[in-house]
C-alpha positions as CSV (number, residue, x, y, z in Angstrom):
1,E,43.0,-51.1,-31.3
2,V,46.4,-50.0,-29.6
3,W,47.8,-47.4,-31.8
4,P,45.2,-45.0,-31.0
5,Y,46.4,-44.8,-27.7
6,L,50.1,-43.7,-28.6
7,D,51.4,-40.7,-27.1
8,L,52.5,-38.9,-29.9
9,T,54.2,-36.2,-28.0
10,Q,56.3,-38.7,-26.4
11,L,57.2,-40.5,-29.3
12,Y,58.1,-37.7,-31.5
13,K,59.9,-35.5,-29.0
14,L,61.1,-38.0,-26.4
15,N,61.7,-41.3,-28.6
16,W,62.5,-39.8,-31.9
17,G,64.2,-36.6,-30.8
18,V,62.2,-34.1,-32.8
19,K,63.1,-30.7,-31.7
20,G,60.6,-27.7,-31.1
21,K,58.3,-26.5,-28.6
22,D,55.0,-26.6,-30.5
23,S,56.4,-23.9,-33.1
24,E,54.9,-23.7,-36.4
25,E,57.9,-25.3,-37.6
26,Y,57.6,-28.0,-35.3
27,K,54.2,-28.8,-36.4
28,H,55.4,-28.3,-40.3
29,L,58.0,-31.0,-39.3
30,I,55.6,-33.5,-37.9
31,K,53.0,-33.0,-40.8
32,T,55.5,-33.4,-43.8
33,Q,58.2,-35.6,-42.4
34,F,57.3,-37.5,-39.2
35,E,53.7,-38.2,-39.3
36,P,54.2,-39.6,-42.6
37,M,57.1,-42.0,-41.6
38,R,55.0,-43.0,-38.5
39,L,52.0,-44.2,-40.8
40,K,54.6,-45.8,-43.1
41,L,56.2,-47.7,-40.6
42,Q,53.0,-48.6,-38.8
43,D,51.8,-50.0,-42.0
44,E,55.2,-52.3,-42.6
45,I,55.1,-53.5,-38.9
46,L,51.6,-55.0,-39.6
47,T,52.5,-56.3,-43.0
48,K,55.8,-58.0,-41.8
49,N,54.1,-58.7,-38.3
50,W,57.3,-57.4,-36.8
51,F,55.3,-56.6,-33.2
52,E,53.5,-59.4,-31.8
53,P,51.5,-57.6,-28.9
54,K,51.0,-60.1,-25.7
55,L,49.4,-59.4,-22.6
56,V,48.4,-61.0,-19.2
57,Y,46.3,-59.3,-16.3
58,G,44.4,-60.6,-13.3
59,F,42.4,-59.7,-10.3
60,W,42.8,-60.7,-6.6
61,H,41.8,-60.2,-3.3
62,A,43.7,-57.7,-1.1
63,A,43.9,-56.1,2.1
64,S,46.3,-53.5,3.8
65,E,48.0,-53.2,7.0
66,G,50.2,-50.0,7.8
67,N,52.4,-49.6,4.5
68,D,52.0,-53.4,3.6
69,L,49.5,-54.5,1.1
70,M,48.7,-58.2,1.1
71,I,47.5,-60.4,-1.7
72,Y,45.6,-63.5,-1.3
73,D,44.2,-66.4,-3.3
74,D,40.4,-67.2,-3.4
75,K,40.7,-69.4,0.0
76,G,42.4,-66.5,1.7
77,K,46.1,-67.6,1.7
78,E,48.5,-64.9,1.5
79,L,50.3,-65.1,-1.7
80,E,52.5,-61.8,-1.8
81,R,53.1,-58.9,0.5
82,F,54.2,-55.4,-0.8
83,K,56.0,-52.9,1.6
84,F,55.2,-49.4,0.0
85,P,57.1,-46.7,1.3
86,R,55.1,-43.6,2.7
87,Q,55.8,-40.0,2.2
88,R,57.9,-38.3,4.9
89,V,56.3,-34.9,4.3
90,G,53.3,-33.4,3.2
91,R,50.3,-35.4,3.4
92,H,52.3,-38.7,4.0
93,L,50.6,-40.6,1.2
94,C,51.2,-44.7,0.8
95,L,49.6,-46.6,-2.0
96,S,48.3,-49.2,0.7
97,D,46.1,-46.1,2.0
98,Y,43.9,-47.1,-0.8
99,F,43.1,-50.5,0.1
100,K,40.4,-51.8,3.0
101,P,42.3,-52.4,6.0
102,A,42.7,-56.2,6.8
103,K,40.6,-56.1,10.0
104,E,37.6,-54.7,8.0
105,G,37.7,-57.4,5.1
106,K,39.0,-58.1,1.7
107,D,39.5,-55.5,-1.4
108,V,40.4,-56.3,-5.1
109,V,43.5,-55.3,-7.0
110,A,44.5,-55.9,-10.4
111,F,48.1,-56.2,-12.0
112,Q,49.1,-56.2,-15.6
113,V,52.2,-56.9,-17.7
114,V,52.2,-56.0,-21.6
115,T,54.7,-56.9,-24.4
116,V,55.3,-56.3,-27.9
117,G,57.3,-59.4,-28.2
118,D,60.7,-60.4,-29.0
119,K,60.5,-60.3,-32.8
120,A,60.8,-56.2,-32.7
121,T,64.1,-56.5,-30.8
122,E,65.5,-58.9,-33.2
123,I,64.5,-56.6,-36.3
124,I,66.1,-53.6,-34.2
125,D,69.3,-55.4,-33.8
126,K,69.4,-56.6,-37.1
127,L,69.2,-52.9,-38.5
128,N,71.8,-52.2,-36.3
129,K,74.1,-54.8,-37.6
130,E,73.3,-53.5,-41.0
131,D,74.1,-49.9,-40.2
132,K,70.8,-48.8,-40.6
133,Y,70.9,-46.9,-37.3
134,A,67.8,-44.4,-38.4
135,E,65.6,-47.2,-39.2
136,S,66.5,-49.0,-35.9
137,H,66.2,-45.6,-34.2
138,Y,62.5,-44.9,-35.1
139,L,61.3,-48.5,-35.0
140,H,62.8,-48.8,-31.1
141,G,60.8,-45.5,-30.4
142,L,57.7,-46.5,-31.9
143,A,58.0,-50.0,-30.0
144,V,58.2,-48.3,-26.8
145,Q,55.7,-46.2,-27.2
146,T,53.3,-49.1,-28.5
147,A,54.3,-51.1,-25.5
148,E,53.0,-47.9,-23.5
149,A,49.9,-47.6,-25.4
150,M,49.1,-51.5,-24.8
151,A,49.5,-50.6,-20.8
152,E,46.7,-47.7,-21.3
153,W,44.6,-50.3,-23.5
154,I,44.2,-53.1,-20.9
155,H,44.3,-50.1,-18.0
156,R,41.1,-49.2,-19.8
157,R,39.9,-52.9,-19.9
158,I,40.2,-53.4,-16.4
159,R,38.7,-50.1,-15.6
160,S,35.6,-51.2,-17.5
161,E,35.6,-54.8,-16.3
162,W,35.7,-53.0,-12.6
163,G,32.6,-50.8,-13.8
164,L,34.5,-47.5,-12.9
165,P,33.6,-44.5,-14.1
166,I,35.6,-42.5,-16.5
167,G,38.7,-41.2,-14.6
168,Q,38.7,-43.5,-11.7
169,G,41.5,-46.0,-11.2
170,K,45.2,-45.4,-11.6
171,R,47.9,-47.7,-12.5
172,Y,51.4,-47.5,-10.9
173,S,54.9,-49.1,-12.2
174,P,57.6,-50.5,-10.0
175,G,60.4,-48.2,-9.9
176,Y,58.4,-45.0,-10.6
177,P,57.5,-42.5,-7.7
178,A,54.9,-44.0,-5.7
179,C,56.5,-47.5,-5.8
180,P,60.1,-46.9,-6.5
181,E,60.9,-50.3,-5.5
182,S,61.9,-52.3,-8.6
183,S,62.1,-55.5,-7.3
184,D,58.4,-55.8,-6.8
185,M,58.3,-56.8,-10.4
186,E,59.4,-60.4,-9.2
187,K,56.0,-60.6,-7.3
188,Y,54.0,-59.3,-10.5
189,F,55.4,-62.0,-12.4
190,R,55.1,-64.5,-10.1
191,L,51.2,-63.8,-9.6
192,L,51.0,-63.6,-13.5
193,D,53.4,-66.4,-14.3
194,A,54.3,-63.8,-16.7
195,K,57.1,-65.8,-18.2
196,K,55.0,-68.8,-19.1
197,A,51.8,-66.5,-20.0
198,I,53.6,-64.1,-22.5
199,G,57.4,-65.3,-22.8
200,I,58.7,-62.2,-20.9
201,D,62.0,-62.7,-18.4
202,L,63.1,-60.5,-15.6
203,T,67.0,-60.0,-15.4
204,E,68.8,-59.9,-12.0
205,A,68.3,-56.0,-12.1
206,F,64.6,-56.3,-12.6
207,M,64.7,-55.3,-16.1
208,M,62.2,-57.0,-18.2
209,V,63.0,-58.9,-21.7
210,P,62.2,-57.9,-24.3
211,E,62.7,-54.1,-23.4
212,Q,59.5,-53.1,-25.0
213,S,57.5,-54.1,-22.1
214,T,55.7,-52.6,-19.5
215,S,53.8,-53.7,-15.8
216,A,51.6,-52.1,-13.5
217,I,49.6,-52.6,-10.3
218,V,46.1,-51.2,-11.0
219,I,44.3,-49.5,-8.1
220,H,40.5,-48.8,-8.1
221,H,40.0,-46.4,-5.3
222,P,38.3,-43.2,-5.9
223,E,40.6,-40.8,-4.4
224,C,43.8,-42.6,-5.6
225,E,46.4,-40.3,-7.3
226,Y,50.0,-40.2,-8.7
227,F,52.6,-38.7,-6.0
228,A,56.1,-39.0,-5.2
229,V,57.4,-40.4,-2.3
230,R,61.0,-38.9,-2.4
């Protein structure tokens, strides 16, 4: 279910380092070498259970106040507060703008965290110790992109549960242009109880362990878009 959402361009070019700009030579390399290798590696992963896909997601009441987004439980108690930055130039966009103001009532927001599990990291480390650097490199790249594909898979499910039309609803990850504060990840983890739910840890530098994991806030507003604050 997950692998159909792989971004193969990212996998081949960014993670695996295949050179070329969609030339005939590049297409030939993909068709004759890297596509067969990927399919063989995927079969091996399934046979040996190297990936252990896990995810947790949920919906909360929410409301905005200026640049702030407040998250509430079912009884109206504030659980977390996000302070999103606003563009200083241009349209002065801010993620909080996509939510109903607190004085007008409650809105809704979703959060998600996914991982391919610890076993992938263990296998990658084992291959490196055995000086099998190429195998480690390709497995690592596929693990990273599988986590991204999982994020897309659950993002689509969230949009389906909301009943949104195709194209509506965006996801944003801490550290990226619209919400650059990586420490917001701690709030995601508290809301979702991610460590207990799927065994993911968060370092003091707000890096997820295992590395092949992603997190996001999902916003349903029909006008939400991707933008950079800085």
